[in-house]
C-alpha positions as CSV (number, residue, x, y, z in Angstrom):
1,M,-21.1,18.1,29.8
2,H,-21.4,14.3,29.4
3,I,-24.7,12.6,28.8
4,E,-24.9,11.4,32.4
5,G,-24.2,14.9,33.7
6,R,-27.0,16.4,31.5
7,A,-29.4,13.8,32.8
8,R,-28.6,14.9,36.3
9,A,-28.8,18.6,35.4
10,G,-25.2,18.9,36.3
11,F,-25.8,17.7,39.8
12,Y,-22.7,16.1,41.4
13,P,-23.2,16.3,45.2
14,L,-20.1,16.4,47.4
15,P,-19.8,12.9,49.0
16,P,-20.3,13.0,52.8
17,R,-16.9,11.4,53.4
18,V,-15.2,14.1,51.3
19,T,-17.1,16.8,53.2
20,D,-15.8,15.4,56.6
21,L,-12.2,15.3,55.3
22,I,-12.4,18.9,54.2
23,L,-13.5,20.0,57.6
24,K,-10.3,18.5,59.1
25,H,-8.4,21.4,57.4
26,I,-10.7,24.2,58.6
27,Q,-11.1,25.8,62.0
28,P,-14.1,28.0,62.9
29,S,-13.7,31.6,63.8
30,P,-12.8,32.2,67.4
31,A,-15.8,34.6,67.5
32,G,-18.1,31.8,66.2
33,T,-19.8,34.1,63.6
34,G,-20.0,34.2,59.9
35,A,-22.0,33.0,56.9
36,L,-21.6,30.3,54.2
37,L,-22.7,30.5,50.6
38,D,-23.3,27.6,48.3
39,A,-24.6,29.0,44.9
40,C,-25.1,25.4,43.5
41,C,-26.3,23.8,46.7
42,G,-28.3,20.9,45.3
43,E,-30.1,19.3,48.2
44,G,-27.9,21.3,50.6
45,V,-26.3,18.4,52.5
46,A,-22.7,19.5,52.1
47,A,-23.4,23.2,52.8
48,S,-25.4,22.3,55.9
49,T,-22.8,20.0,57.2
50,I,-20.0,22.5,56.8
51,A,-22.0,25.4,58.2
52,R,-23.1,23.5,61.2
53,H,-19.6,22.3,62.0
54,L,-18.1,25.8,61.6
55,K,-21.1,27.6,63.3
56,L,-22.1,29.6,60.2
57,T,-25.4,30.7,58.8
58,S,-26.0,28.8,55.6
59,Y,-27.2,30.3,52.3
60,G,-27.9,28.3,49.1
61,C,-29.1,28.8,45.5
62,E,-30.5,25.9,43.4
63,I,-32.6,25.9,40.2
64,H,-34.1,22.4,40.5
65,K,-37.4,22.6,42.4
66,R,-37.2,19.3,44.2
67,R,-33.7,20.0,45.4
68,V,-34.8,23.4,46.6
69,E,-37.5,21.9,48.7
70,A,-35.0,19.5,50.2
71,S,-32.4,22.1,50.9
72,A,-34.9,24.5,52.4
73,H,-35.4,22.1,55.3
74,I,-31.7,22.1,56.3
75,L,-30.3,25.5,55.2
76,D,-31.1,28.8,56.9
77,R,-32.0,30.5,53.6
78,T,-32.5,29.0,50.1
79,L,-33.3,30.6,46.8
80,C,-34.9,28.9,43.8
81,S,-32.7,30.6,41.3
82,D,-29.8,30.3,39.0
83,G,-26.9,31.4,41.2
84,L,-25.4,33.6,38.5
85,S,-28.7,35.5,38.2
86,A,-29.2,35.9,42.0
87,R,-28.6,39.2,43.8
88,I,-26.0,38.3,46.5
89,Q,-24.3,40.7,48.8
90,R,-20.7,41.3,47.8
91,E,-17.7,40.9,50.1
92,H,-19.8,39.4,52.8
93,F,-19.5,35.7,53.2
94,T,-16.9,33.9,55.3
95,V,-17.0,30.7,53.3
96,C,-17.9,30.1,49.6
97,L,-18.5,26.5,48.8
98,L,-18.4,26.3,45.0
99,N,-19.2,23.0,43.2
100,P,-20.3,24.5,39.8
101,P,-21.7,22.8,36.7
102,Y,-19.0,21.0,34.7
103,D,-19.6,22.2,31.2
104,S,-18.4,24.3,28.2
105,E,-19.8,27.7,27.5
106,G,-18.3,27.9,24.0
107,Y,-15.5,30.1,22.6
108,H,-13.0,28.2,24.8
109,T,-14.8,29.2,28.0
110,R,-15.7,26.8,30.8
111,S,-18.6,27.3,33.2
112,E,-16.2,26.6,36.1
113,D,-14.2,29.7,35.2
114,I,-17.4,31.8,34.9
115,W,-18.7,30.7,38.3
116,L,-15.4,31.2,40.0
117,H,-15.0,34.8,38.7
118,H,-18.6,35.6,39.7
119,M,-18.6,34.1,43.2
120,T,-15.2,35.4,44.2
121,G,-16.8,38.8,44.8
122,T,-19.2,37.4,47.4
123,L,-16.3,36.5,49.7
124,K,-15.0,38.9,52.3
125,V,-11.2,39.5,52.5
126,N,-9.6,36.4,54.1
127,G,-12.8,34.5,53.4
128,L,-12.4,30.8,52.5
129,L,-13.0,29.4,49.0
130,I,-13.8,25.7,48.7
131,L,-13.7,24.9,45.0
132,V,-14.7,21.5,43.7
133,I,-13.9,20.8,40.0
134,Q,-12.6,18.0,37.8
135,E,-8.8,17.8,37.6
136,E,-8.6,18.2,33.9
137,Q,-10.4,21.6,34.2
138,C,-7.7,23.0,36.6
139,S,-6.3,24.8,33.6
140,F,-3.4,27.3,33.3
141,K,-6.1,30.0,33.0
142,L,-7.9,28.9,36.1
143,K,-4.7,28.6,38.1
144,Q,-3.7,32.1,37.0
145,Y,-6.9,33.5,38.4
146,L,-6.5,31.6,41.7
147,F,-2.9,32.7,42.3
148,A,-3.8,36.3,41.5
149,H,-6.9,36.5,43.8
150,F,-6.2,34.0,46.6
151,R,-3.6,33.2,49.1
152,R,-2.6,30.1,51.0
153,L,-3.8,27.9,48.1
154,H,-3.9,24.1,48.7
155,F,-4.8,21.5,46.1
156,F,-6.3,18.1,47.1
157,R,-7.4,15.1,45.1
158,F,-10.5,13.3,46.2
159,P,-9.7,10.0,48.0
160,E,-8.9,7.2,45.6
161,E,-12.4,5.6,45.6
162,E,-14.2,8.8,44.9
163,Y,-11.5,10.2,42.6
164,E,-11.8,7.2,40.2
165,R,-15.4,8.1,39.3
166,F,-15.2,11.8,38.2
167,N,-11.5,12.7,38.7
168,Q,-12.5,15.6,41.1
169,I,-10.2,17.8,43.1
170,I,-10.6,20.4,45.8
171,V,-8.9,23.8,46.1
172,L,-8.8,25.7,49.4
173,G,-7.6,29.3,49.5
174,T,-8.3,32.6,51.3
175,R,-9.3,35.6,49.3
176,G,-6.8,38.4,49.1
177,Q,-4.8,40.2,46.4
178,T,-1.3,38.7,45.9
179,S,1.9,40.6,46.0
180,K,3.3,38.4,43.3
181,T,4.2,39.8,39.9
182,R,2.5,38.7,36.7
183,Y,5.6,36.8,35.8
184,E,5.6,34.9,39.1
185,I,1.8,34.2,38.7
186,D,2.4,32.7,35.3
187,R,5.3,30.6,36.5
188,L,3.2,29.2,39.4
189,A,0.3,28.5,37.0
190,G,2.5,26.6,34.7
191,T,4.1,24.5,37.4
192,S,2.8,21.0,38.0
193,I,0.5,20.8,41.1
194,Q,1.8,19.2,44.2
195,W,-1.2,17.3,45.4
196,D,-1.9,17.1,49.2
197,E,-3.7,14.1,50.8
198,L,-7.1,15.2,51.8
199,G,-7.7,14.9,55.5
200,S,-4.2,13.7,56.3
201,P,-2.9,14.7,59.8
202,D,0.5,15.0,58.3
203,T,-0.7,17.8,55.9
204,E,0.1,21.2,57.5
205,T,-3.1,22.8,56.1
206,T,-5.4,24.3,58.7
207,I,-7.2,27.5,57.9
208,T,-8.9,29.5,60.6
209,L,-11.9,31.5,59.5
210,P,-12.2,35.2,60.1
211,A,-15.2,36.6,62.0
212,G,-18.1,37.9,59.9
213,A,-21.7,38.9,59.9
214,T,-24.2,36.1,60.1
215,T,-27.0,37.8,58.0
216,A,-26.8,38.9,54.4
217,D,-28.8,42.1,53.7
218,V,-28.8,41.3,49.9
219,F,-30.0,37.8,49.0
220,Y,-32.8,37.6,46.5
221,S,-33.5,36.8,42.8
222,D,-35.6,37.9,39.9
223,W,-35.0,34.6,38.1
224,I,-38.2,32.7,37.2
225,D,-38.3,29.0,36.4
226,P,-39.1,28.4,32.6
227,E,-41.9,26.0,33.6
228,D,-43.5,28.7,35.8
229,Q,-43.1,31.2,33.0
230,L,-44.9,28.9,30.5
231,R,-47.7,28.2,33.0
232,E,-48.2,31.9,33.6
233,V,-48.3,32.7,29.9
234,R,-50.9,30.0,29.4
235,E,-53.1,31.2,32.2
236,H,-52.7,35.0,32.0
237,G,-51.0,35.7,28.6
238,I,-52.1,38.1,26.0
239,W,-54.3,35.5,24.3
240,H,-56.7,36.0,27.2
241,D,-56.9,39.7,26.6
242,P,-60.2,40.6,24.8
243,A,-58.5,43.6,23.1
244,V,-56.0,41.2,21.4
245,H,-58.8,39.0,20.1
246,N,-60.7,42.1,18.8
247,A,-57.5,43.2,17.0
248,L,-56.8,39.8,15.4
249,H,-60.2,38.5,14.6
250,F,-62.3,40.2,11.9
251,P,-66.0,39.7,11.2
252,A,-66.9,37.6,8.1
253,Q,-66.5,39.5,4.9
254,Q,-69.5,39.7,2.6
255,L,-69.8,40.4,-1.1
256,C,-70.9,43.8,-2.0
257,T,-71.7,45.7,-5.2
258,P,-69.1,48.5,-6.0
259,L,-70.5,52.0,-6.3
260,M,-68.7,52.5,-9.6
261,P,-67.8,50.1,-12.4
262,V,-64.6,48.2,-11.7
263,R,-61.7,49.5,-13.9
264,K,-59.0,47.4,-15.3
265,G,-56.5,48.5,-12.7
266,H,-58.9,47.5,-9.9
267,L,-59.3,44.1,-11.6
268,V,-55.6,43.6,-11.7
269,R,-55.2,44.3,-8.0
270,M,-58.1,42.0,-7.1
271,I,-56.7,39.2,-9.3
272,A,-53.1,39.7,-7.9
273,A,-54.5,39.5,-4.4
274,G,-56.2,36.2,-5.2
275,L,-59.7,37.6,-4.4
276,L,-61.2,36.1,-7.6
277,N,-59.7,32.6,-7.1
278,N,-62.3,29.9,-6.9
279,S,-65.1,32.4,-6.8
280,L,-68.6,31.3,-7.9
281,I,-70.8,33.6,-10.0
282,T,-74.5,32.6,-10.3
283,T,-77.2,34.2,-12.4
284,D,-80.7,33.1,-13.0
285,T,-79.7,30.6,-15.6
286,R,-75.9,30.2,-15.5
287,R,-73.2,29.3,-12.9
288,W,-69.5,29.9,-13.3
289,A,-66.3,29.2,-11.4
290,I,-63.8,32.0,-11.8
291,K,-60.0,32.1,-11.4
292,G,-57.7,35.0,-12.1
293,S,-54.0,35.4,-12.8
294,T,-51.6,38.2,-13.8
295,T,-48.5,38.4,-15.9
296,K,-46.0,41.2,-16.0
297,T,-45.0,42.5,-19.4
298,K,-42.7,45.2,-20.7
299,A,-43.8,47.6,-23.4
300,K,-41.4,49.8,-25.3
301,L,-42.3,53.5,-25.4
302,P,-41.2,56.0,-28.1
303,S,-37.7,57.3,-27.5
304,I,-37.2,60.9,-26.6
305,E,-34.3,63.3,-27.0
306,E,-32.9,65.1,-24.0
307,E,-30.2,67.8,-23.7
308,Y,-27.3,67.4,-21.2
309,E,-24.8,70.1,-20.0
310,T,-21.3,68.7,-20.6
311,D,-17.8,70.2,-20.6
312,K,-18.1,70.6,-24.3
313,G,-21.5,72.4,-24.1
314,L,-25.0,71.1,-24.7
315,E,-25.3,67.6,-26.0
316,T,-28.4,65.8,-27.3
317,R,-29.0,62.2,-26.3
318,E,-31.7,59.8,-27.3
319,V,-33.3,58.0,-24.3
320,E,-34.9,54.6,-24.7
321,R,-38.0,54.1,-22.5
322,T,-39.9,51.0,-21.4
323,I,-42.8,50.6,-19.1
324,E,-43.9,47.6,-17.0
325,R,-47.6,46.5,-17.2
326,F,-49.5,43.8,-15.4
327,K,-51.8,41.9,-17.7
328,P,-54.8,40.3,-16.1
329,V,-56.3,37.1,-17.4
330,V,-59.6,35.7,-16.1
331,E,-60.5,32.0,-16.7
332,A,-64.1,30.7,-16.2
333,W,-65.5,27.2,-16.1
334,D,-69.2,26.7,-16.9
335,L,-70.8,24.7,-14.1
336,T,-74.3,25.0,-15.4
337,A,-75.9,21.6,-15.9
338,G,-76.5,20.8,-19.5
339,S,-74.6,20.6,-22.8
340,T,-72.2,23.6,-21.8
341,F,-71.1,22.0,-18.5
342,G,-67.3,22.2,-18.3
343,D,-66.8,24.8,-21.0
344,H,-63.6,26.7,-20.4
345,I,-63.4,30.4,-21.3
346,V,-60.3,32.6,-21.2
347,I,-60.9,36.4,-21.0
348,D,-57.7,38.2,-22.0
349,C,-58.0,41.7,-20.5
């Protein structure tokens, strides 16, 4: 997505003039019933205009809170949700208006393809798809999918003034499995598109909508806005749980006298753990600063002879042995005022 698109959070609303021209190619259902879905509805203007003209109940999804508030005033039902994460009734909607984010998802995958595949299932058979994308993203792969899953496909460019800005196109088609073979689909997808003039009375493209239910039984979302998640964590997260504080915060440690004299192994572990570093030892007359360190050494042990069972019988082999030892060293600096102040003593253990 370009810098401008990211700044707008991928929001490219359908121009009102283009919306009016699209409606010239669509006739409402004779029964006057049905529902429209716009899973990237923005402020809901385009979805509201089309639904009102075609006498449809309008449903929209939008992740931007301010746009959700705006669309909620003009659409019948609005979700504050990522459309791909929402639970939307399958094979239910008469019209799917799809103006998805224009972006790459990596691994040679476009977001336009992902949204198209996901939202196709929300359309009922013979339901109308209104797809709005950039012309350069109408790829061979995307056209393959369109020709395989939709009939009566028509491709339009935006009017010249609007087209010059973002090079957008519109695809109209009704959902239904094609009778074409894979070879015929590939041939159609590889053929140059014959662009129709949007809104032209000379263009024989008029689609009559089928009748459908006006209410969707499944239309909700478990998606939570990241800002809401962060606020919830700050106000009610685990850091406000007393049990967590008790588990992570320990009372101040105090010096104690060991019950038994400290052995060399104990001293090594204390020094390796840094417990003696910068410690102060004070007696009635002297004061010392203590720091410890350890070094690892290897000592050679006497070799031993071992017998091994081989194909030739018992064989005796001499085995060399070594052992690793940690050698502690304690350094002390005399901090007692007087002539010995600053004396440095190394105790090799």
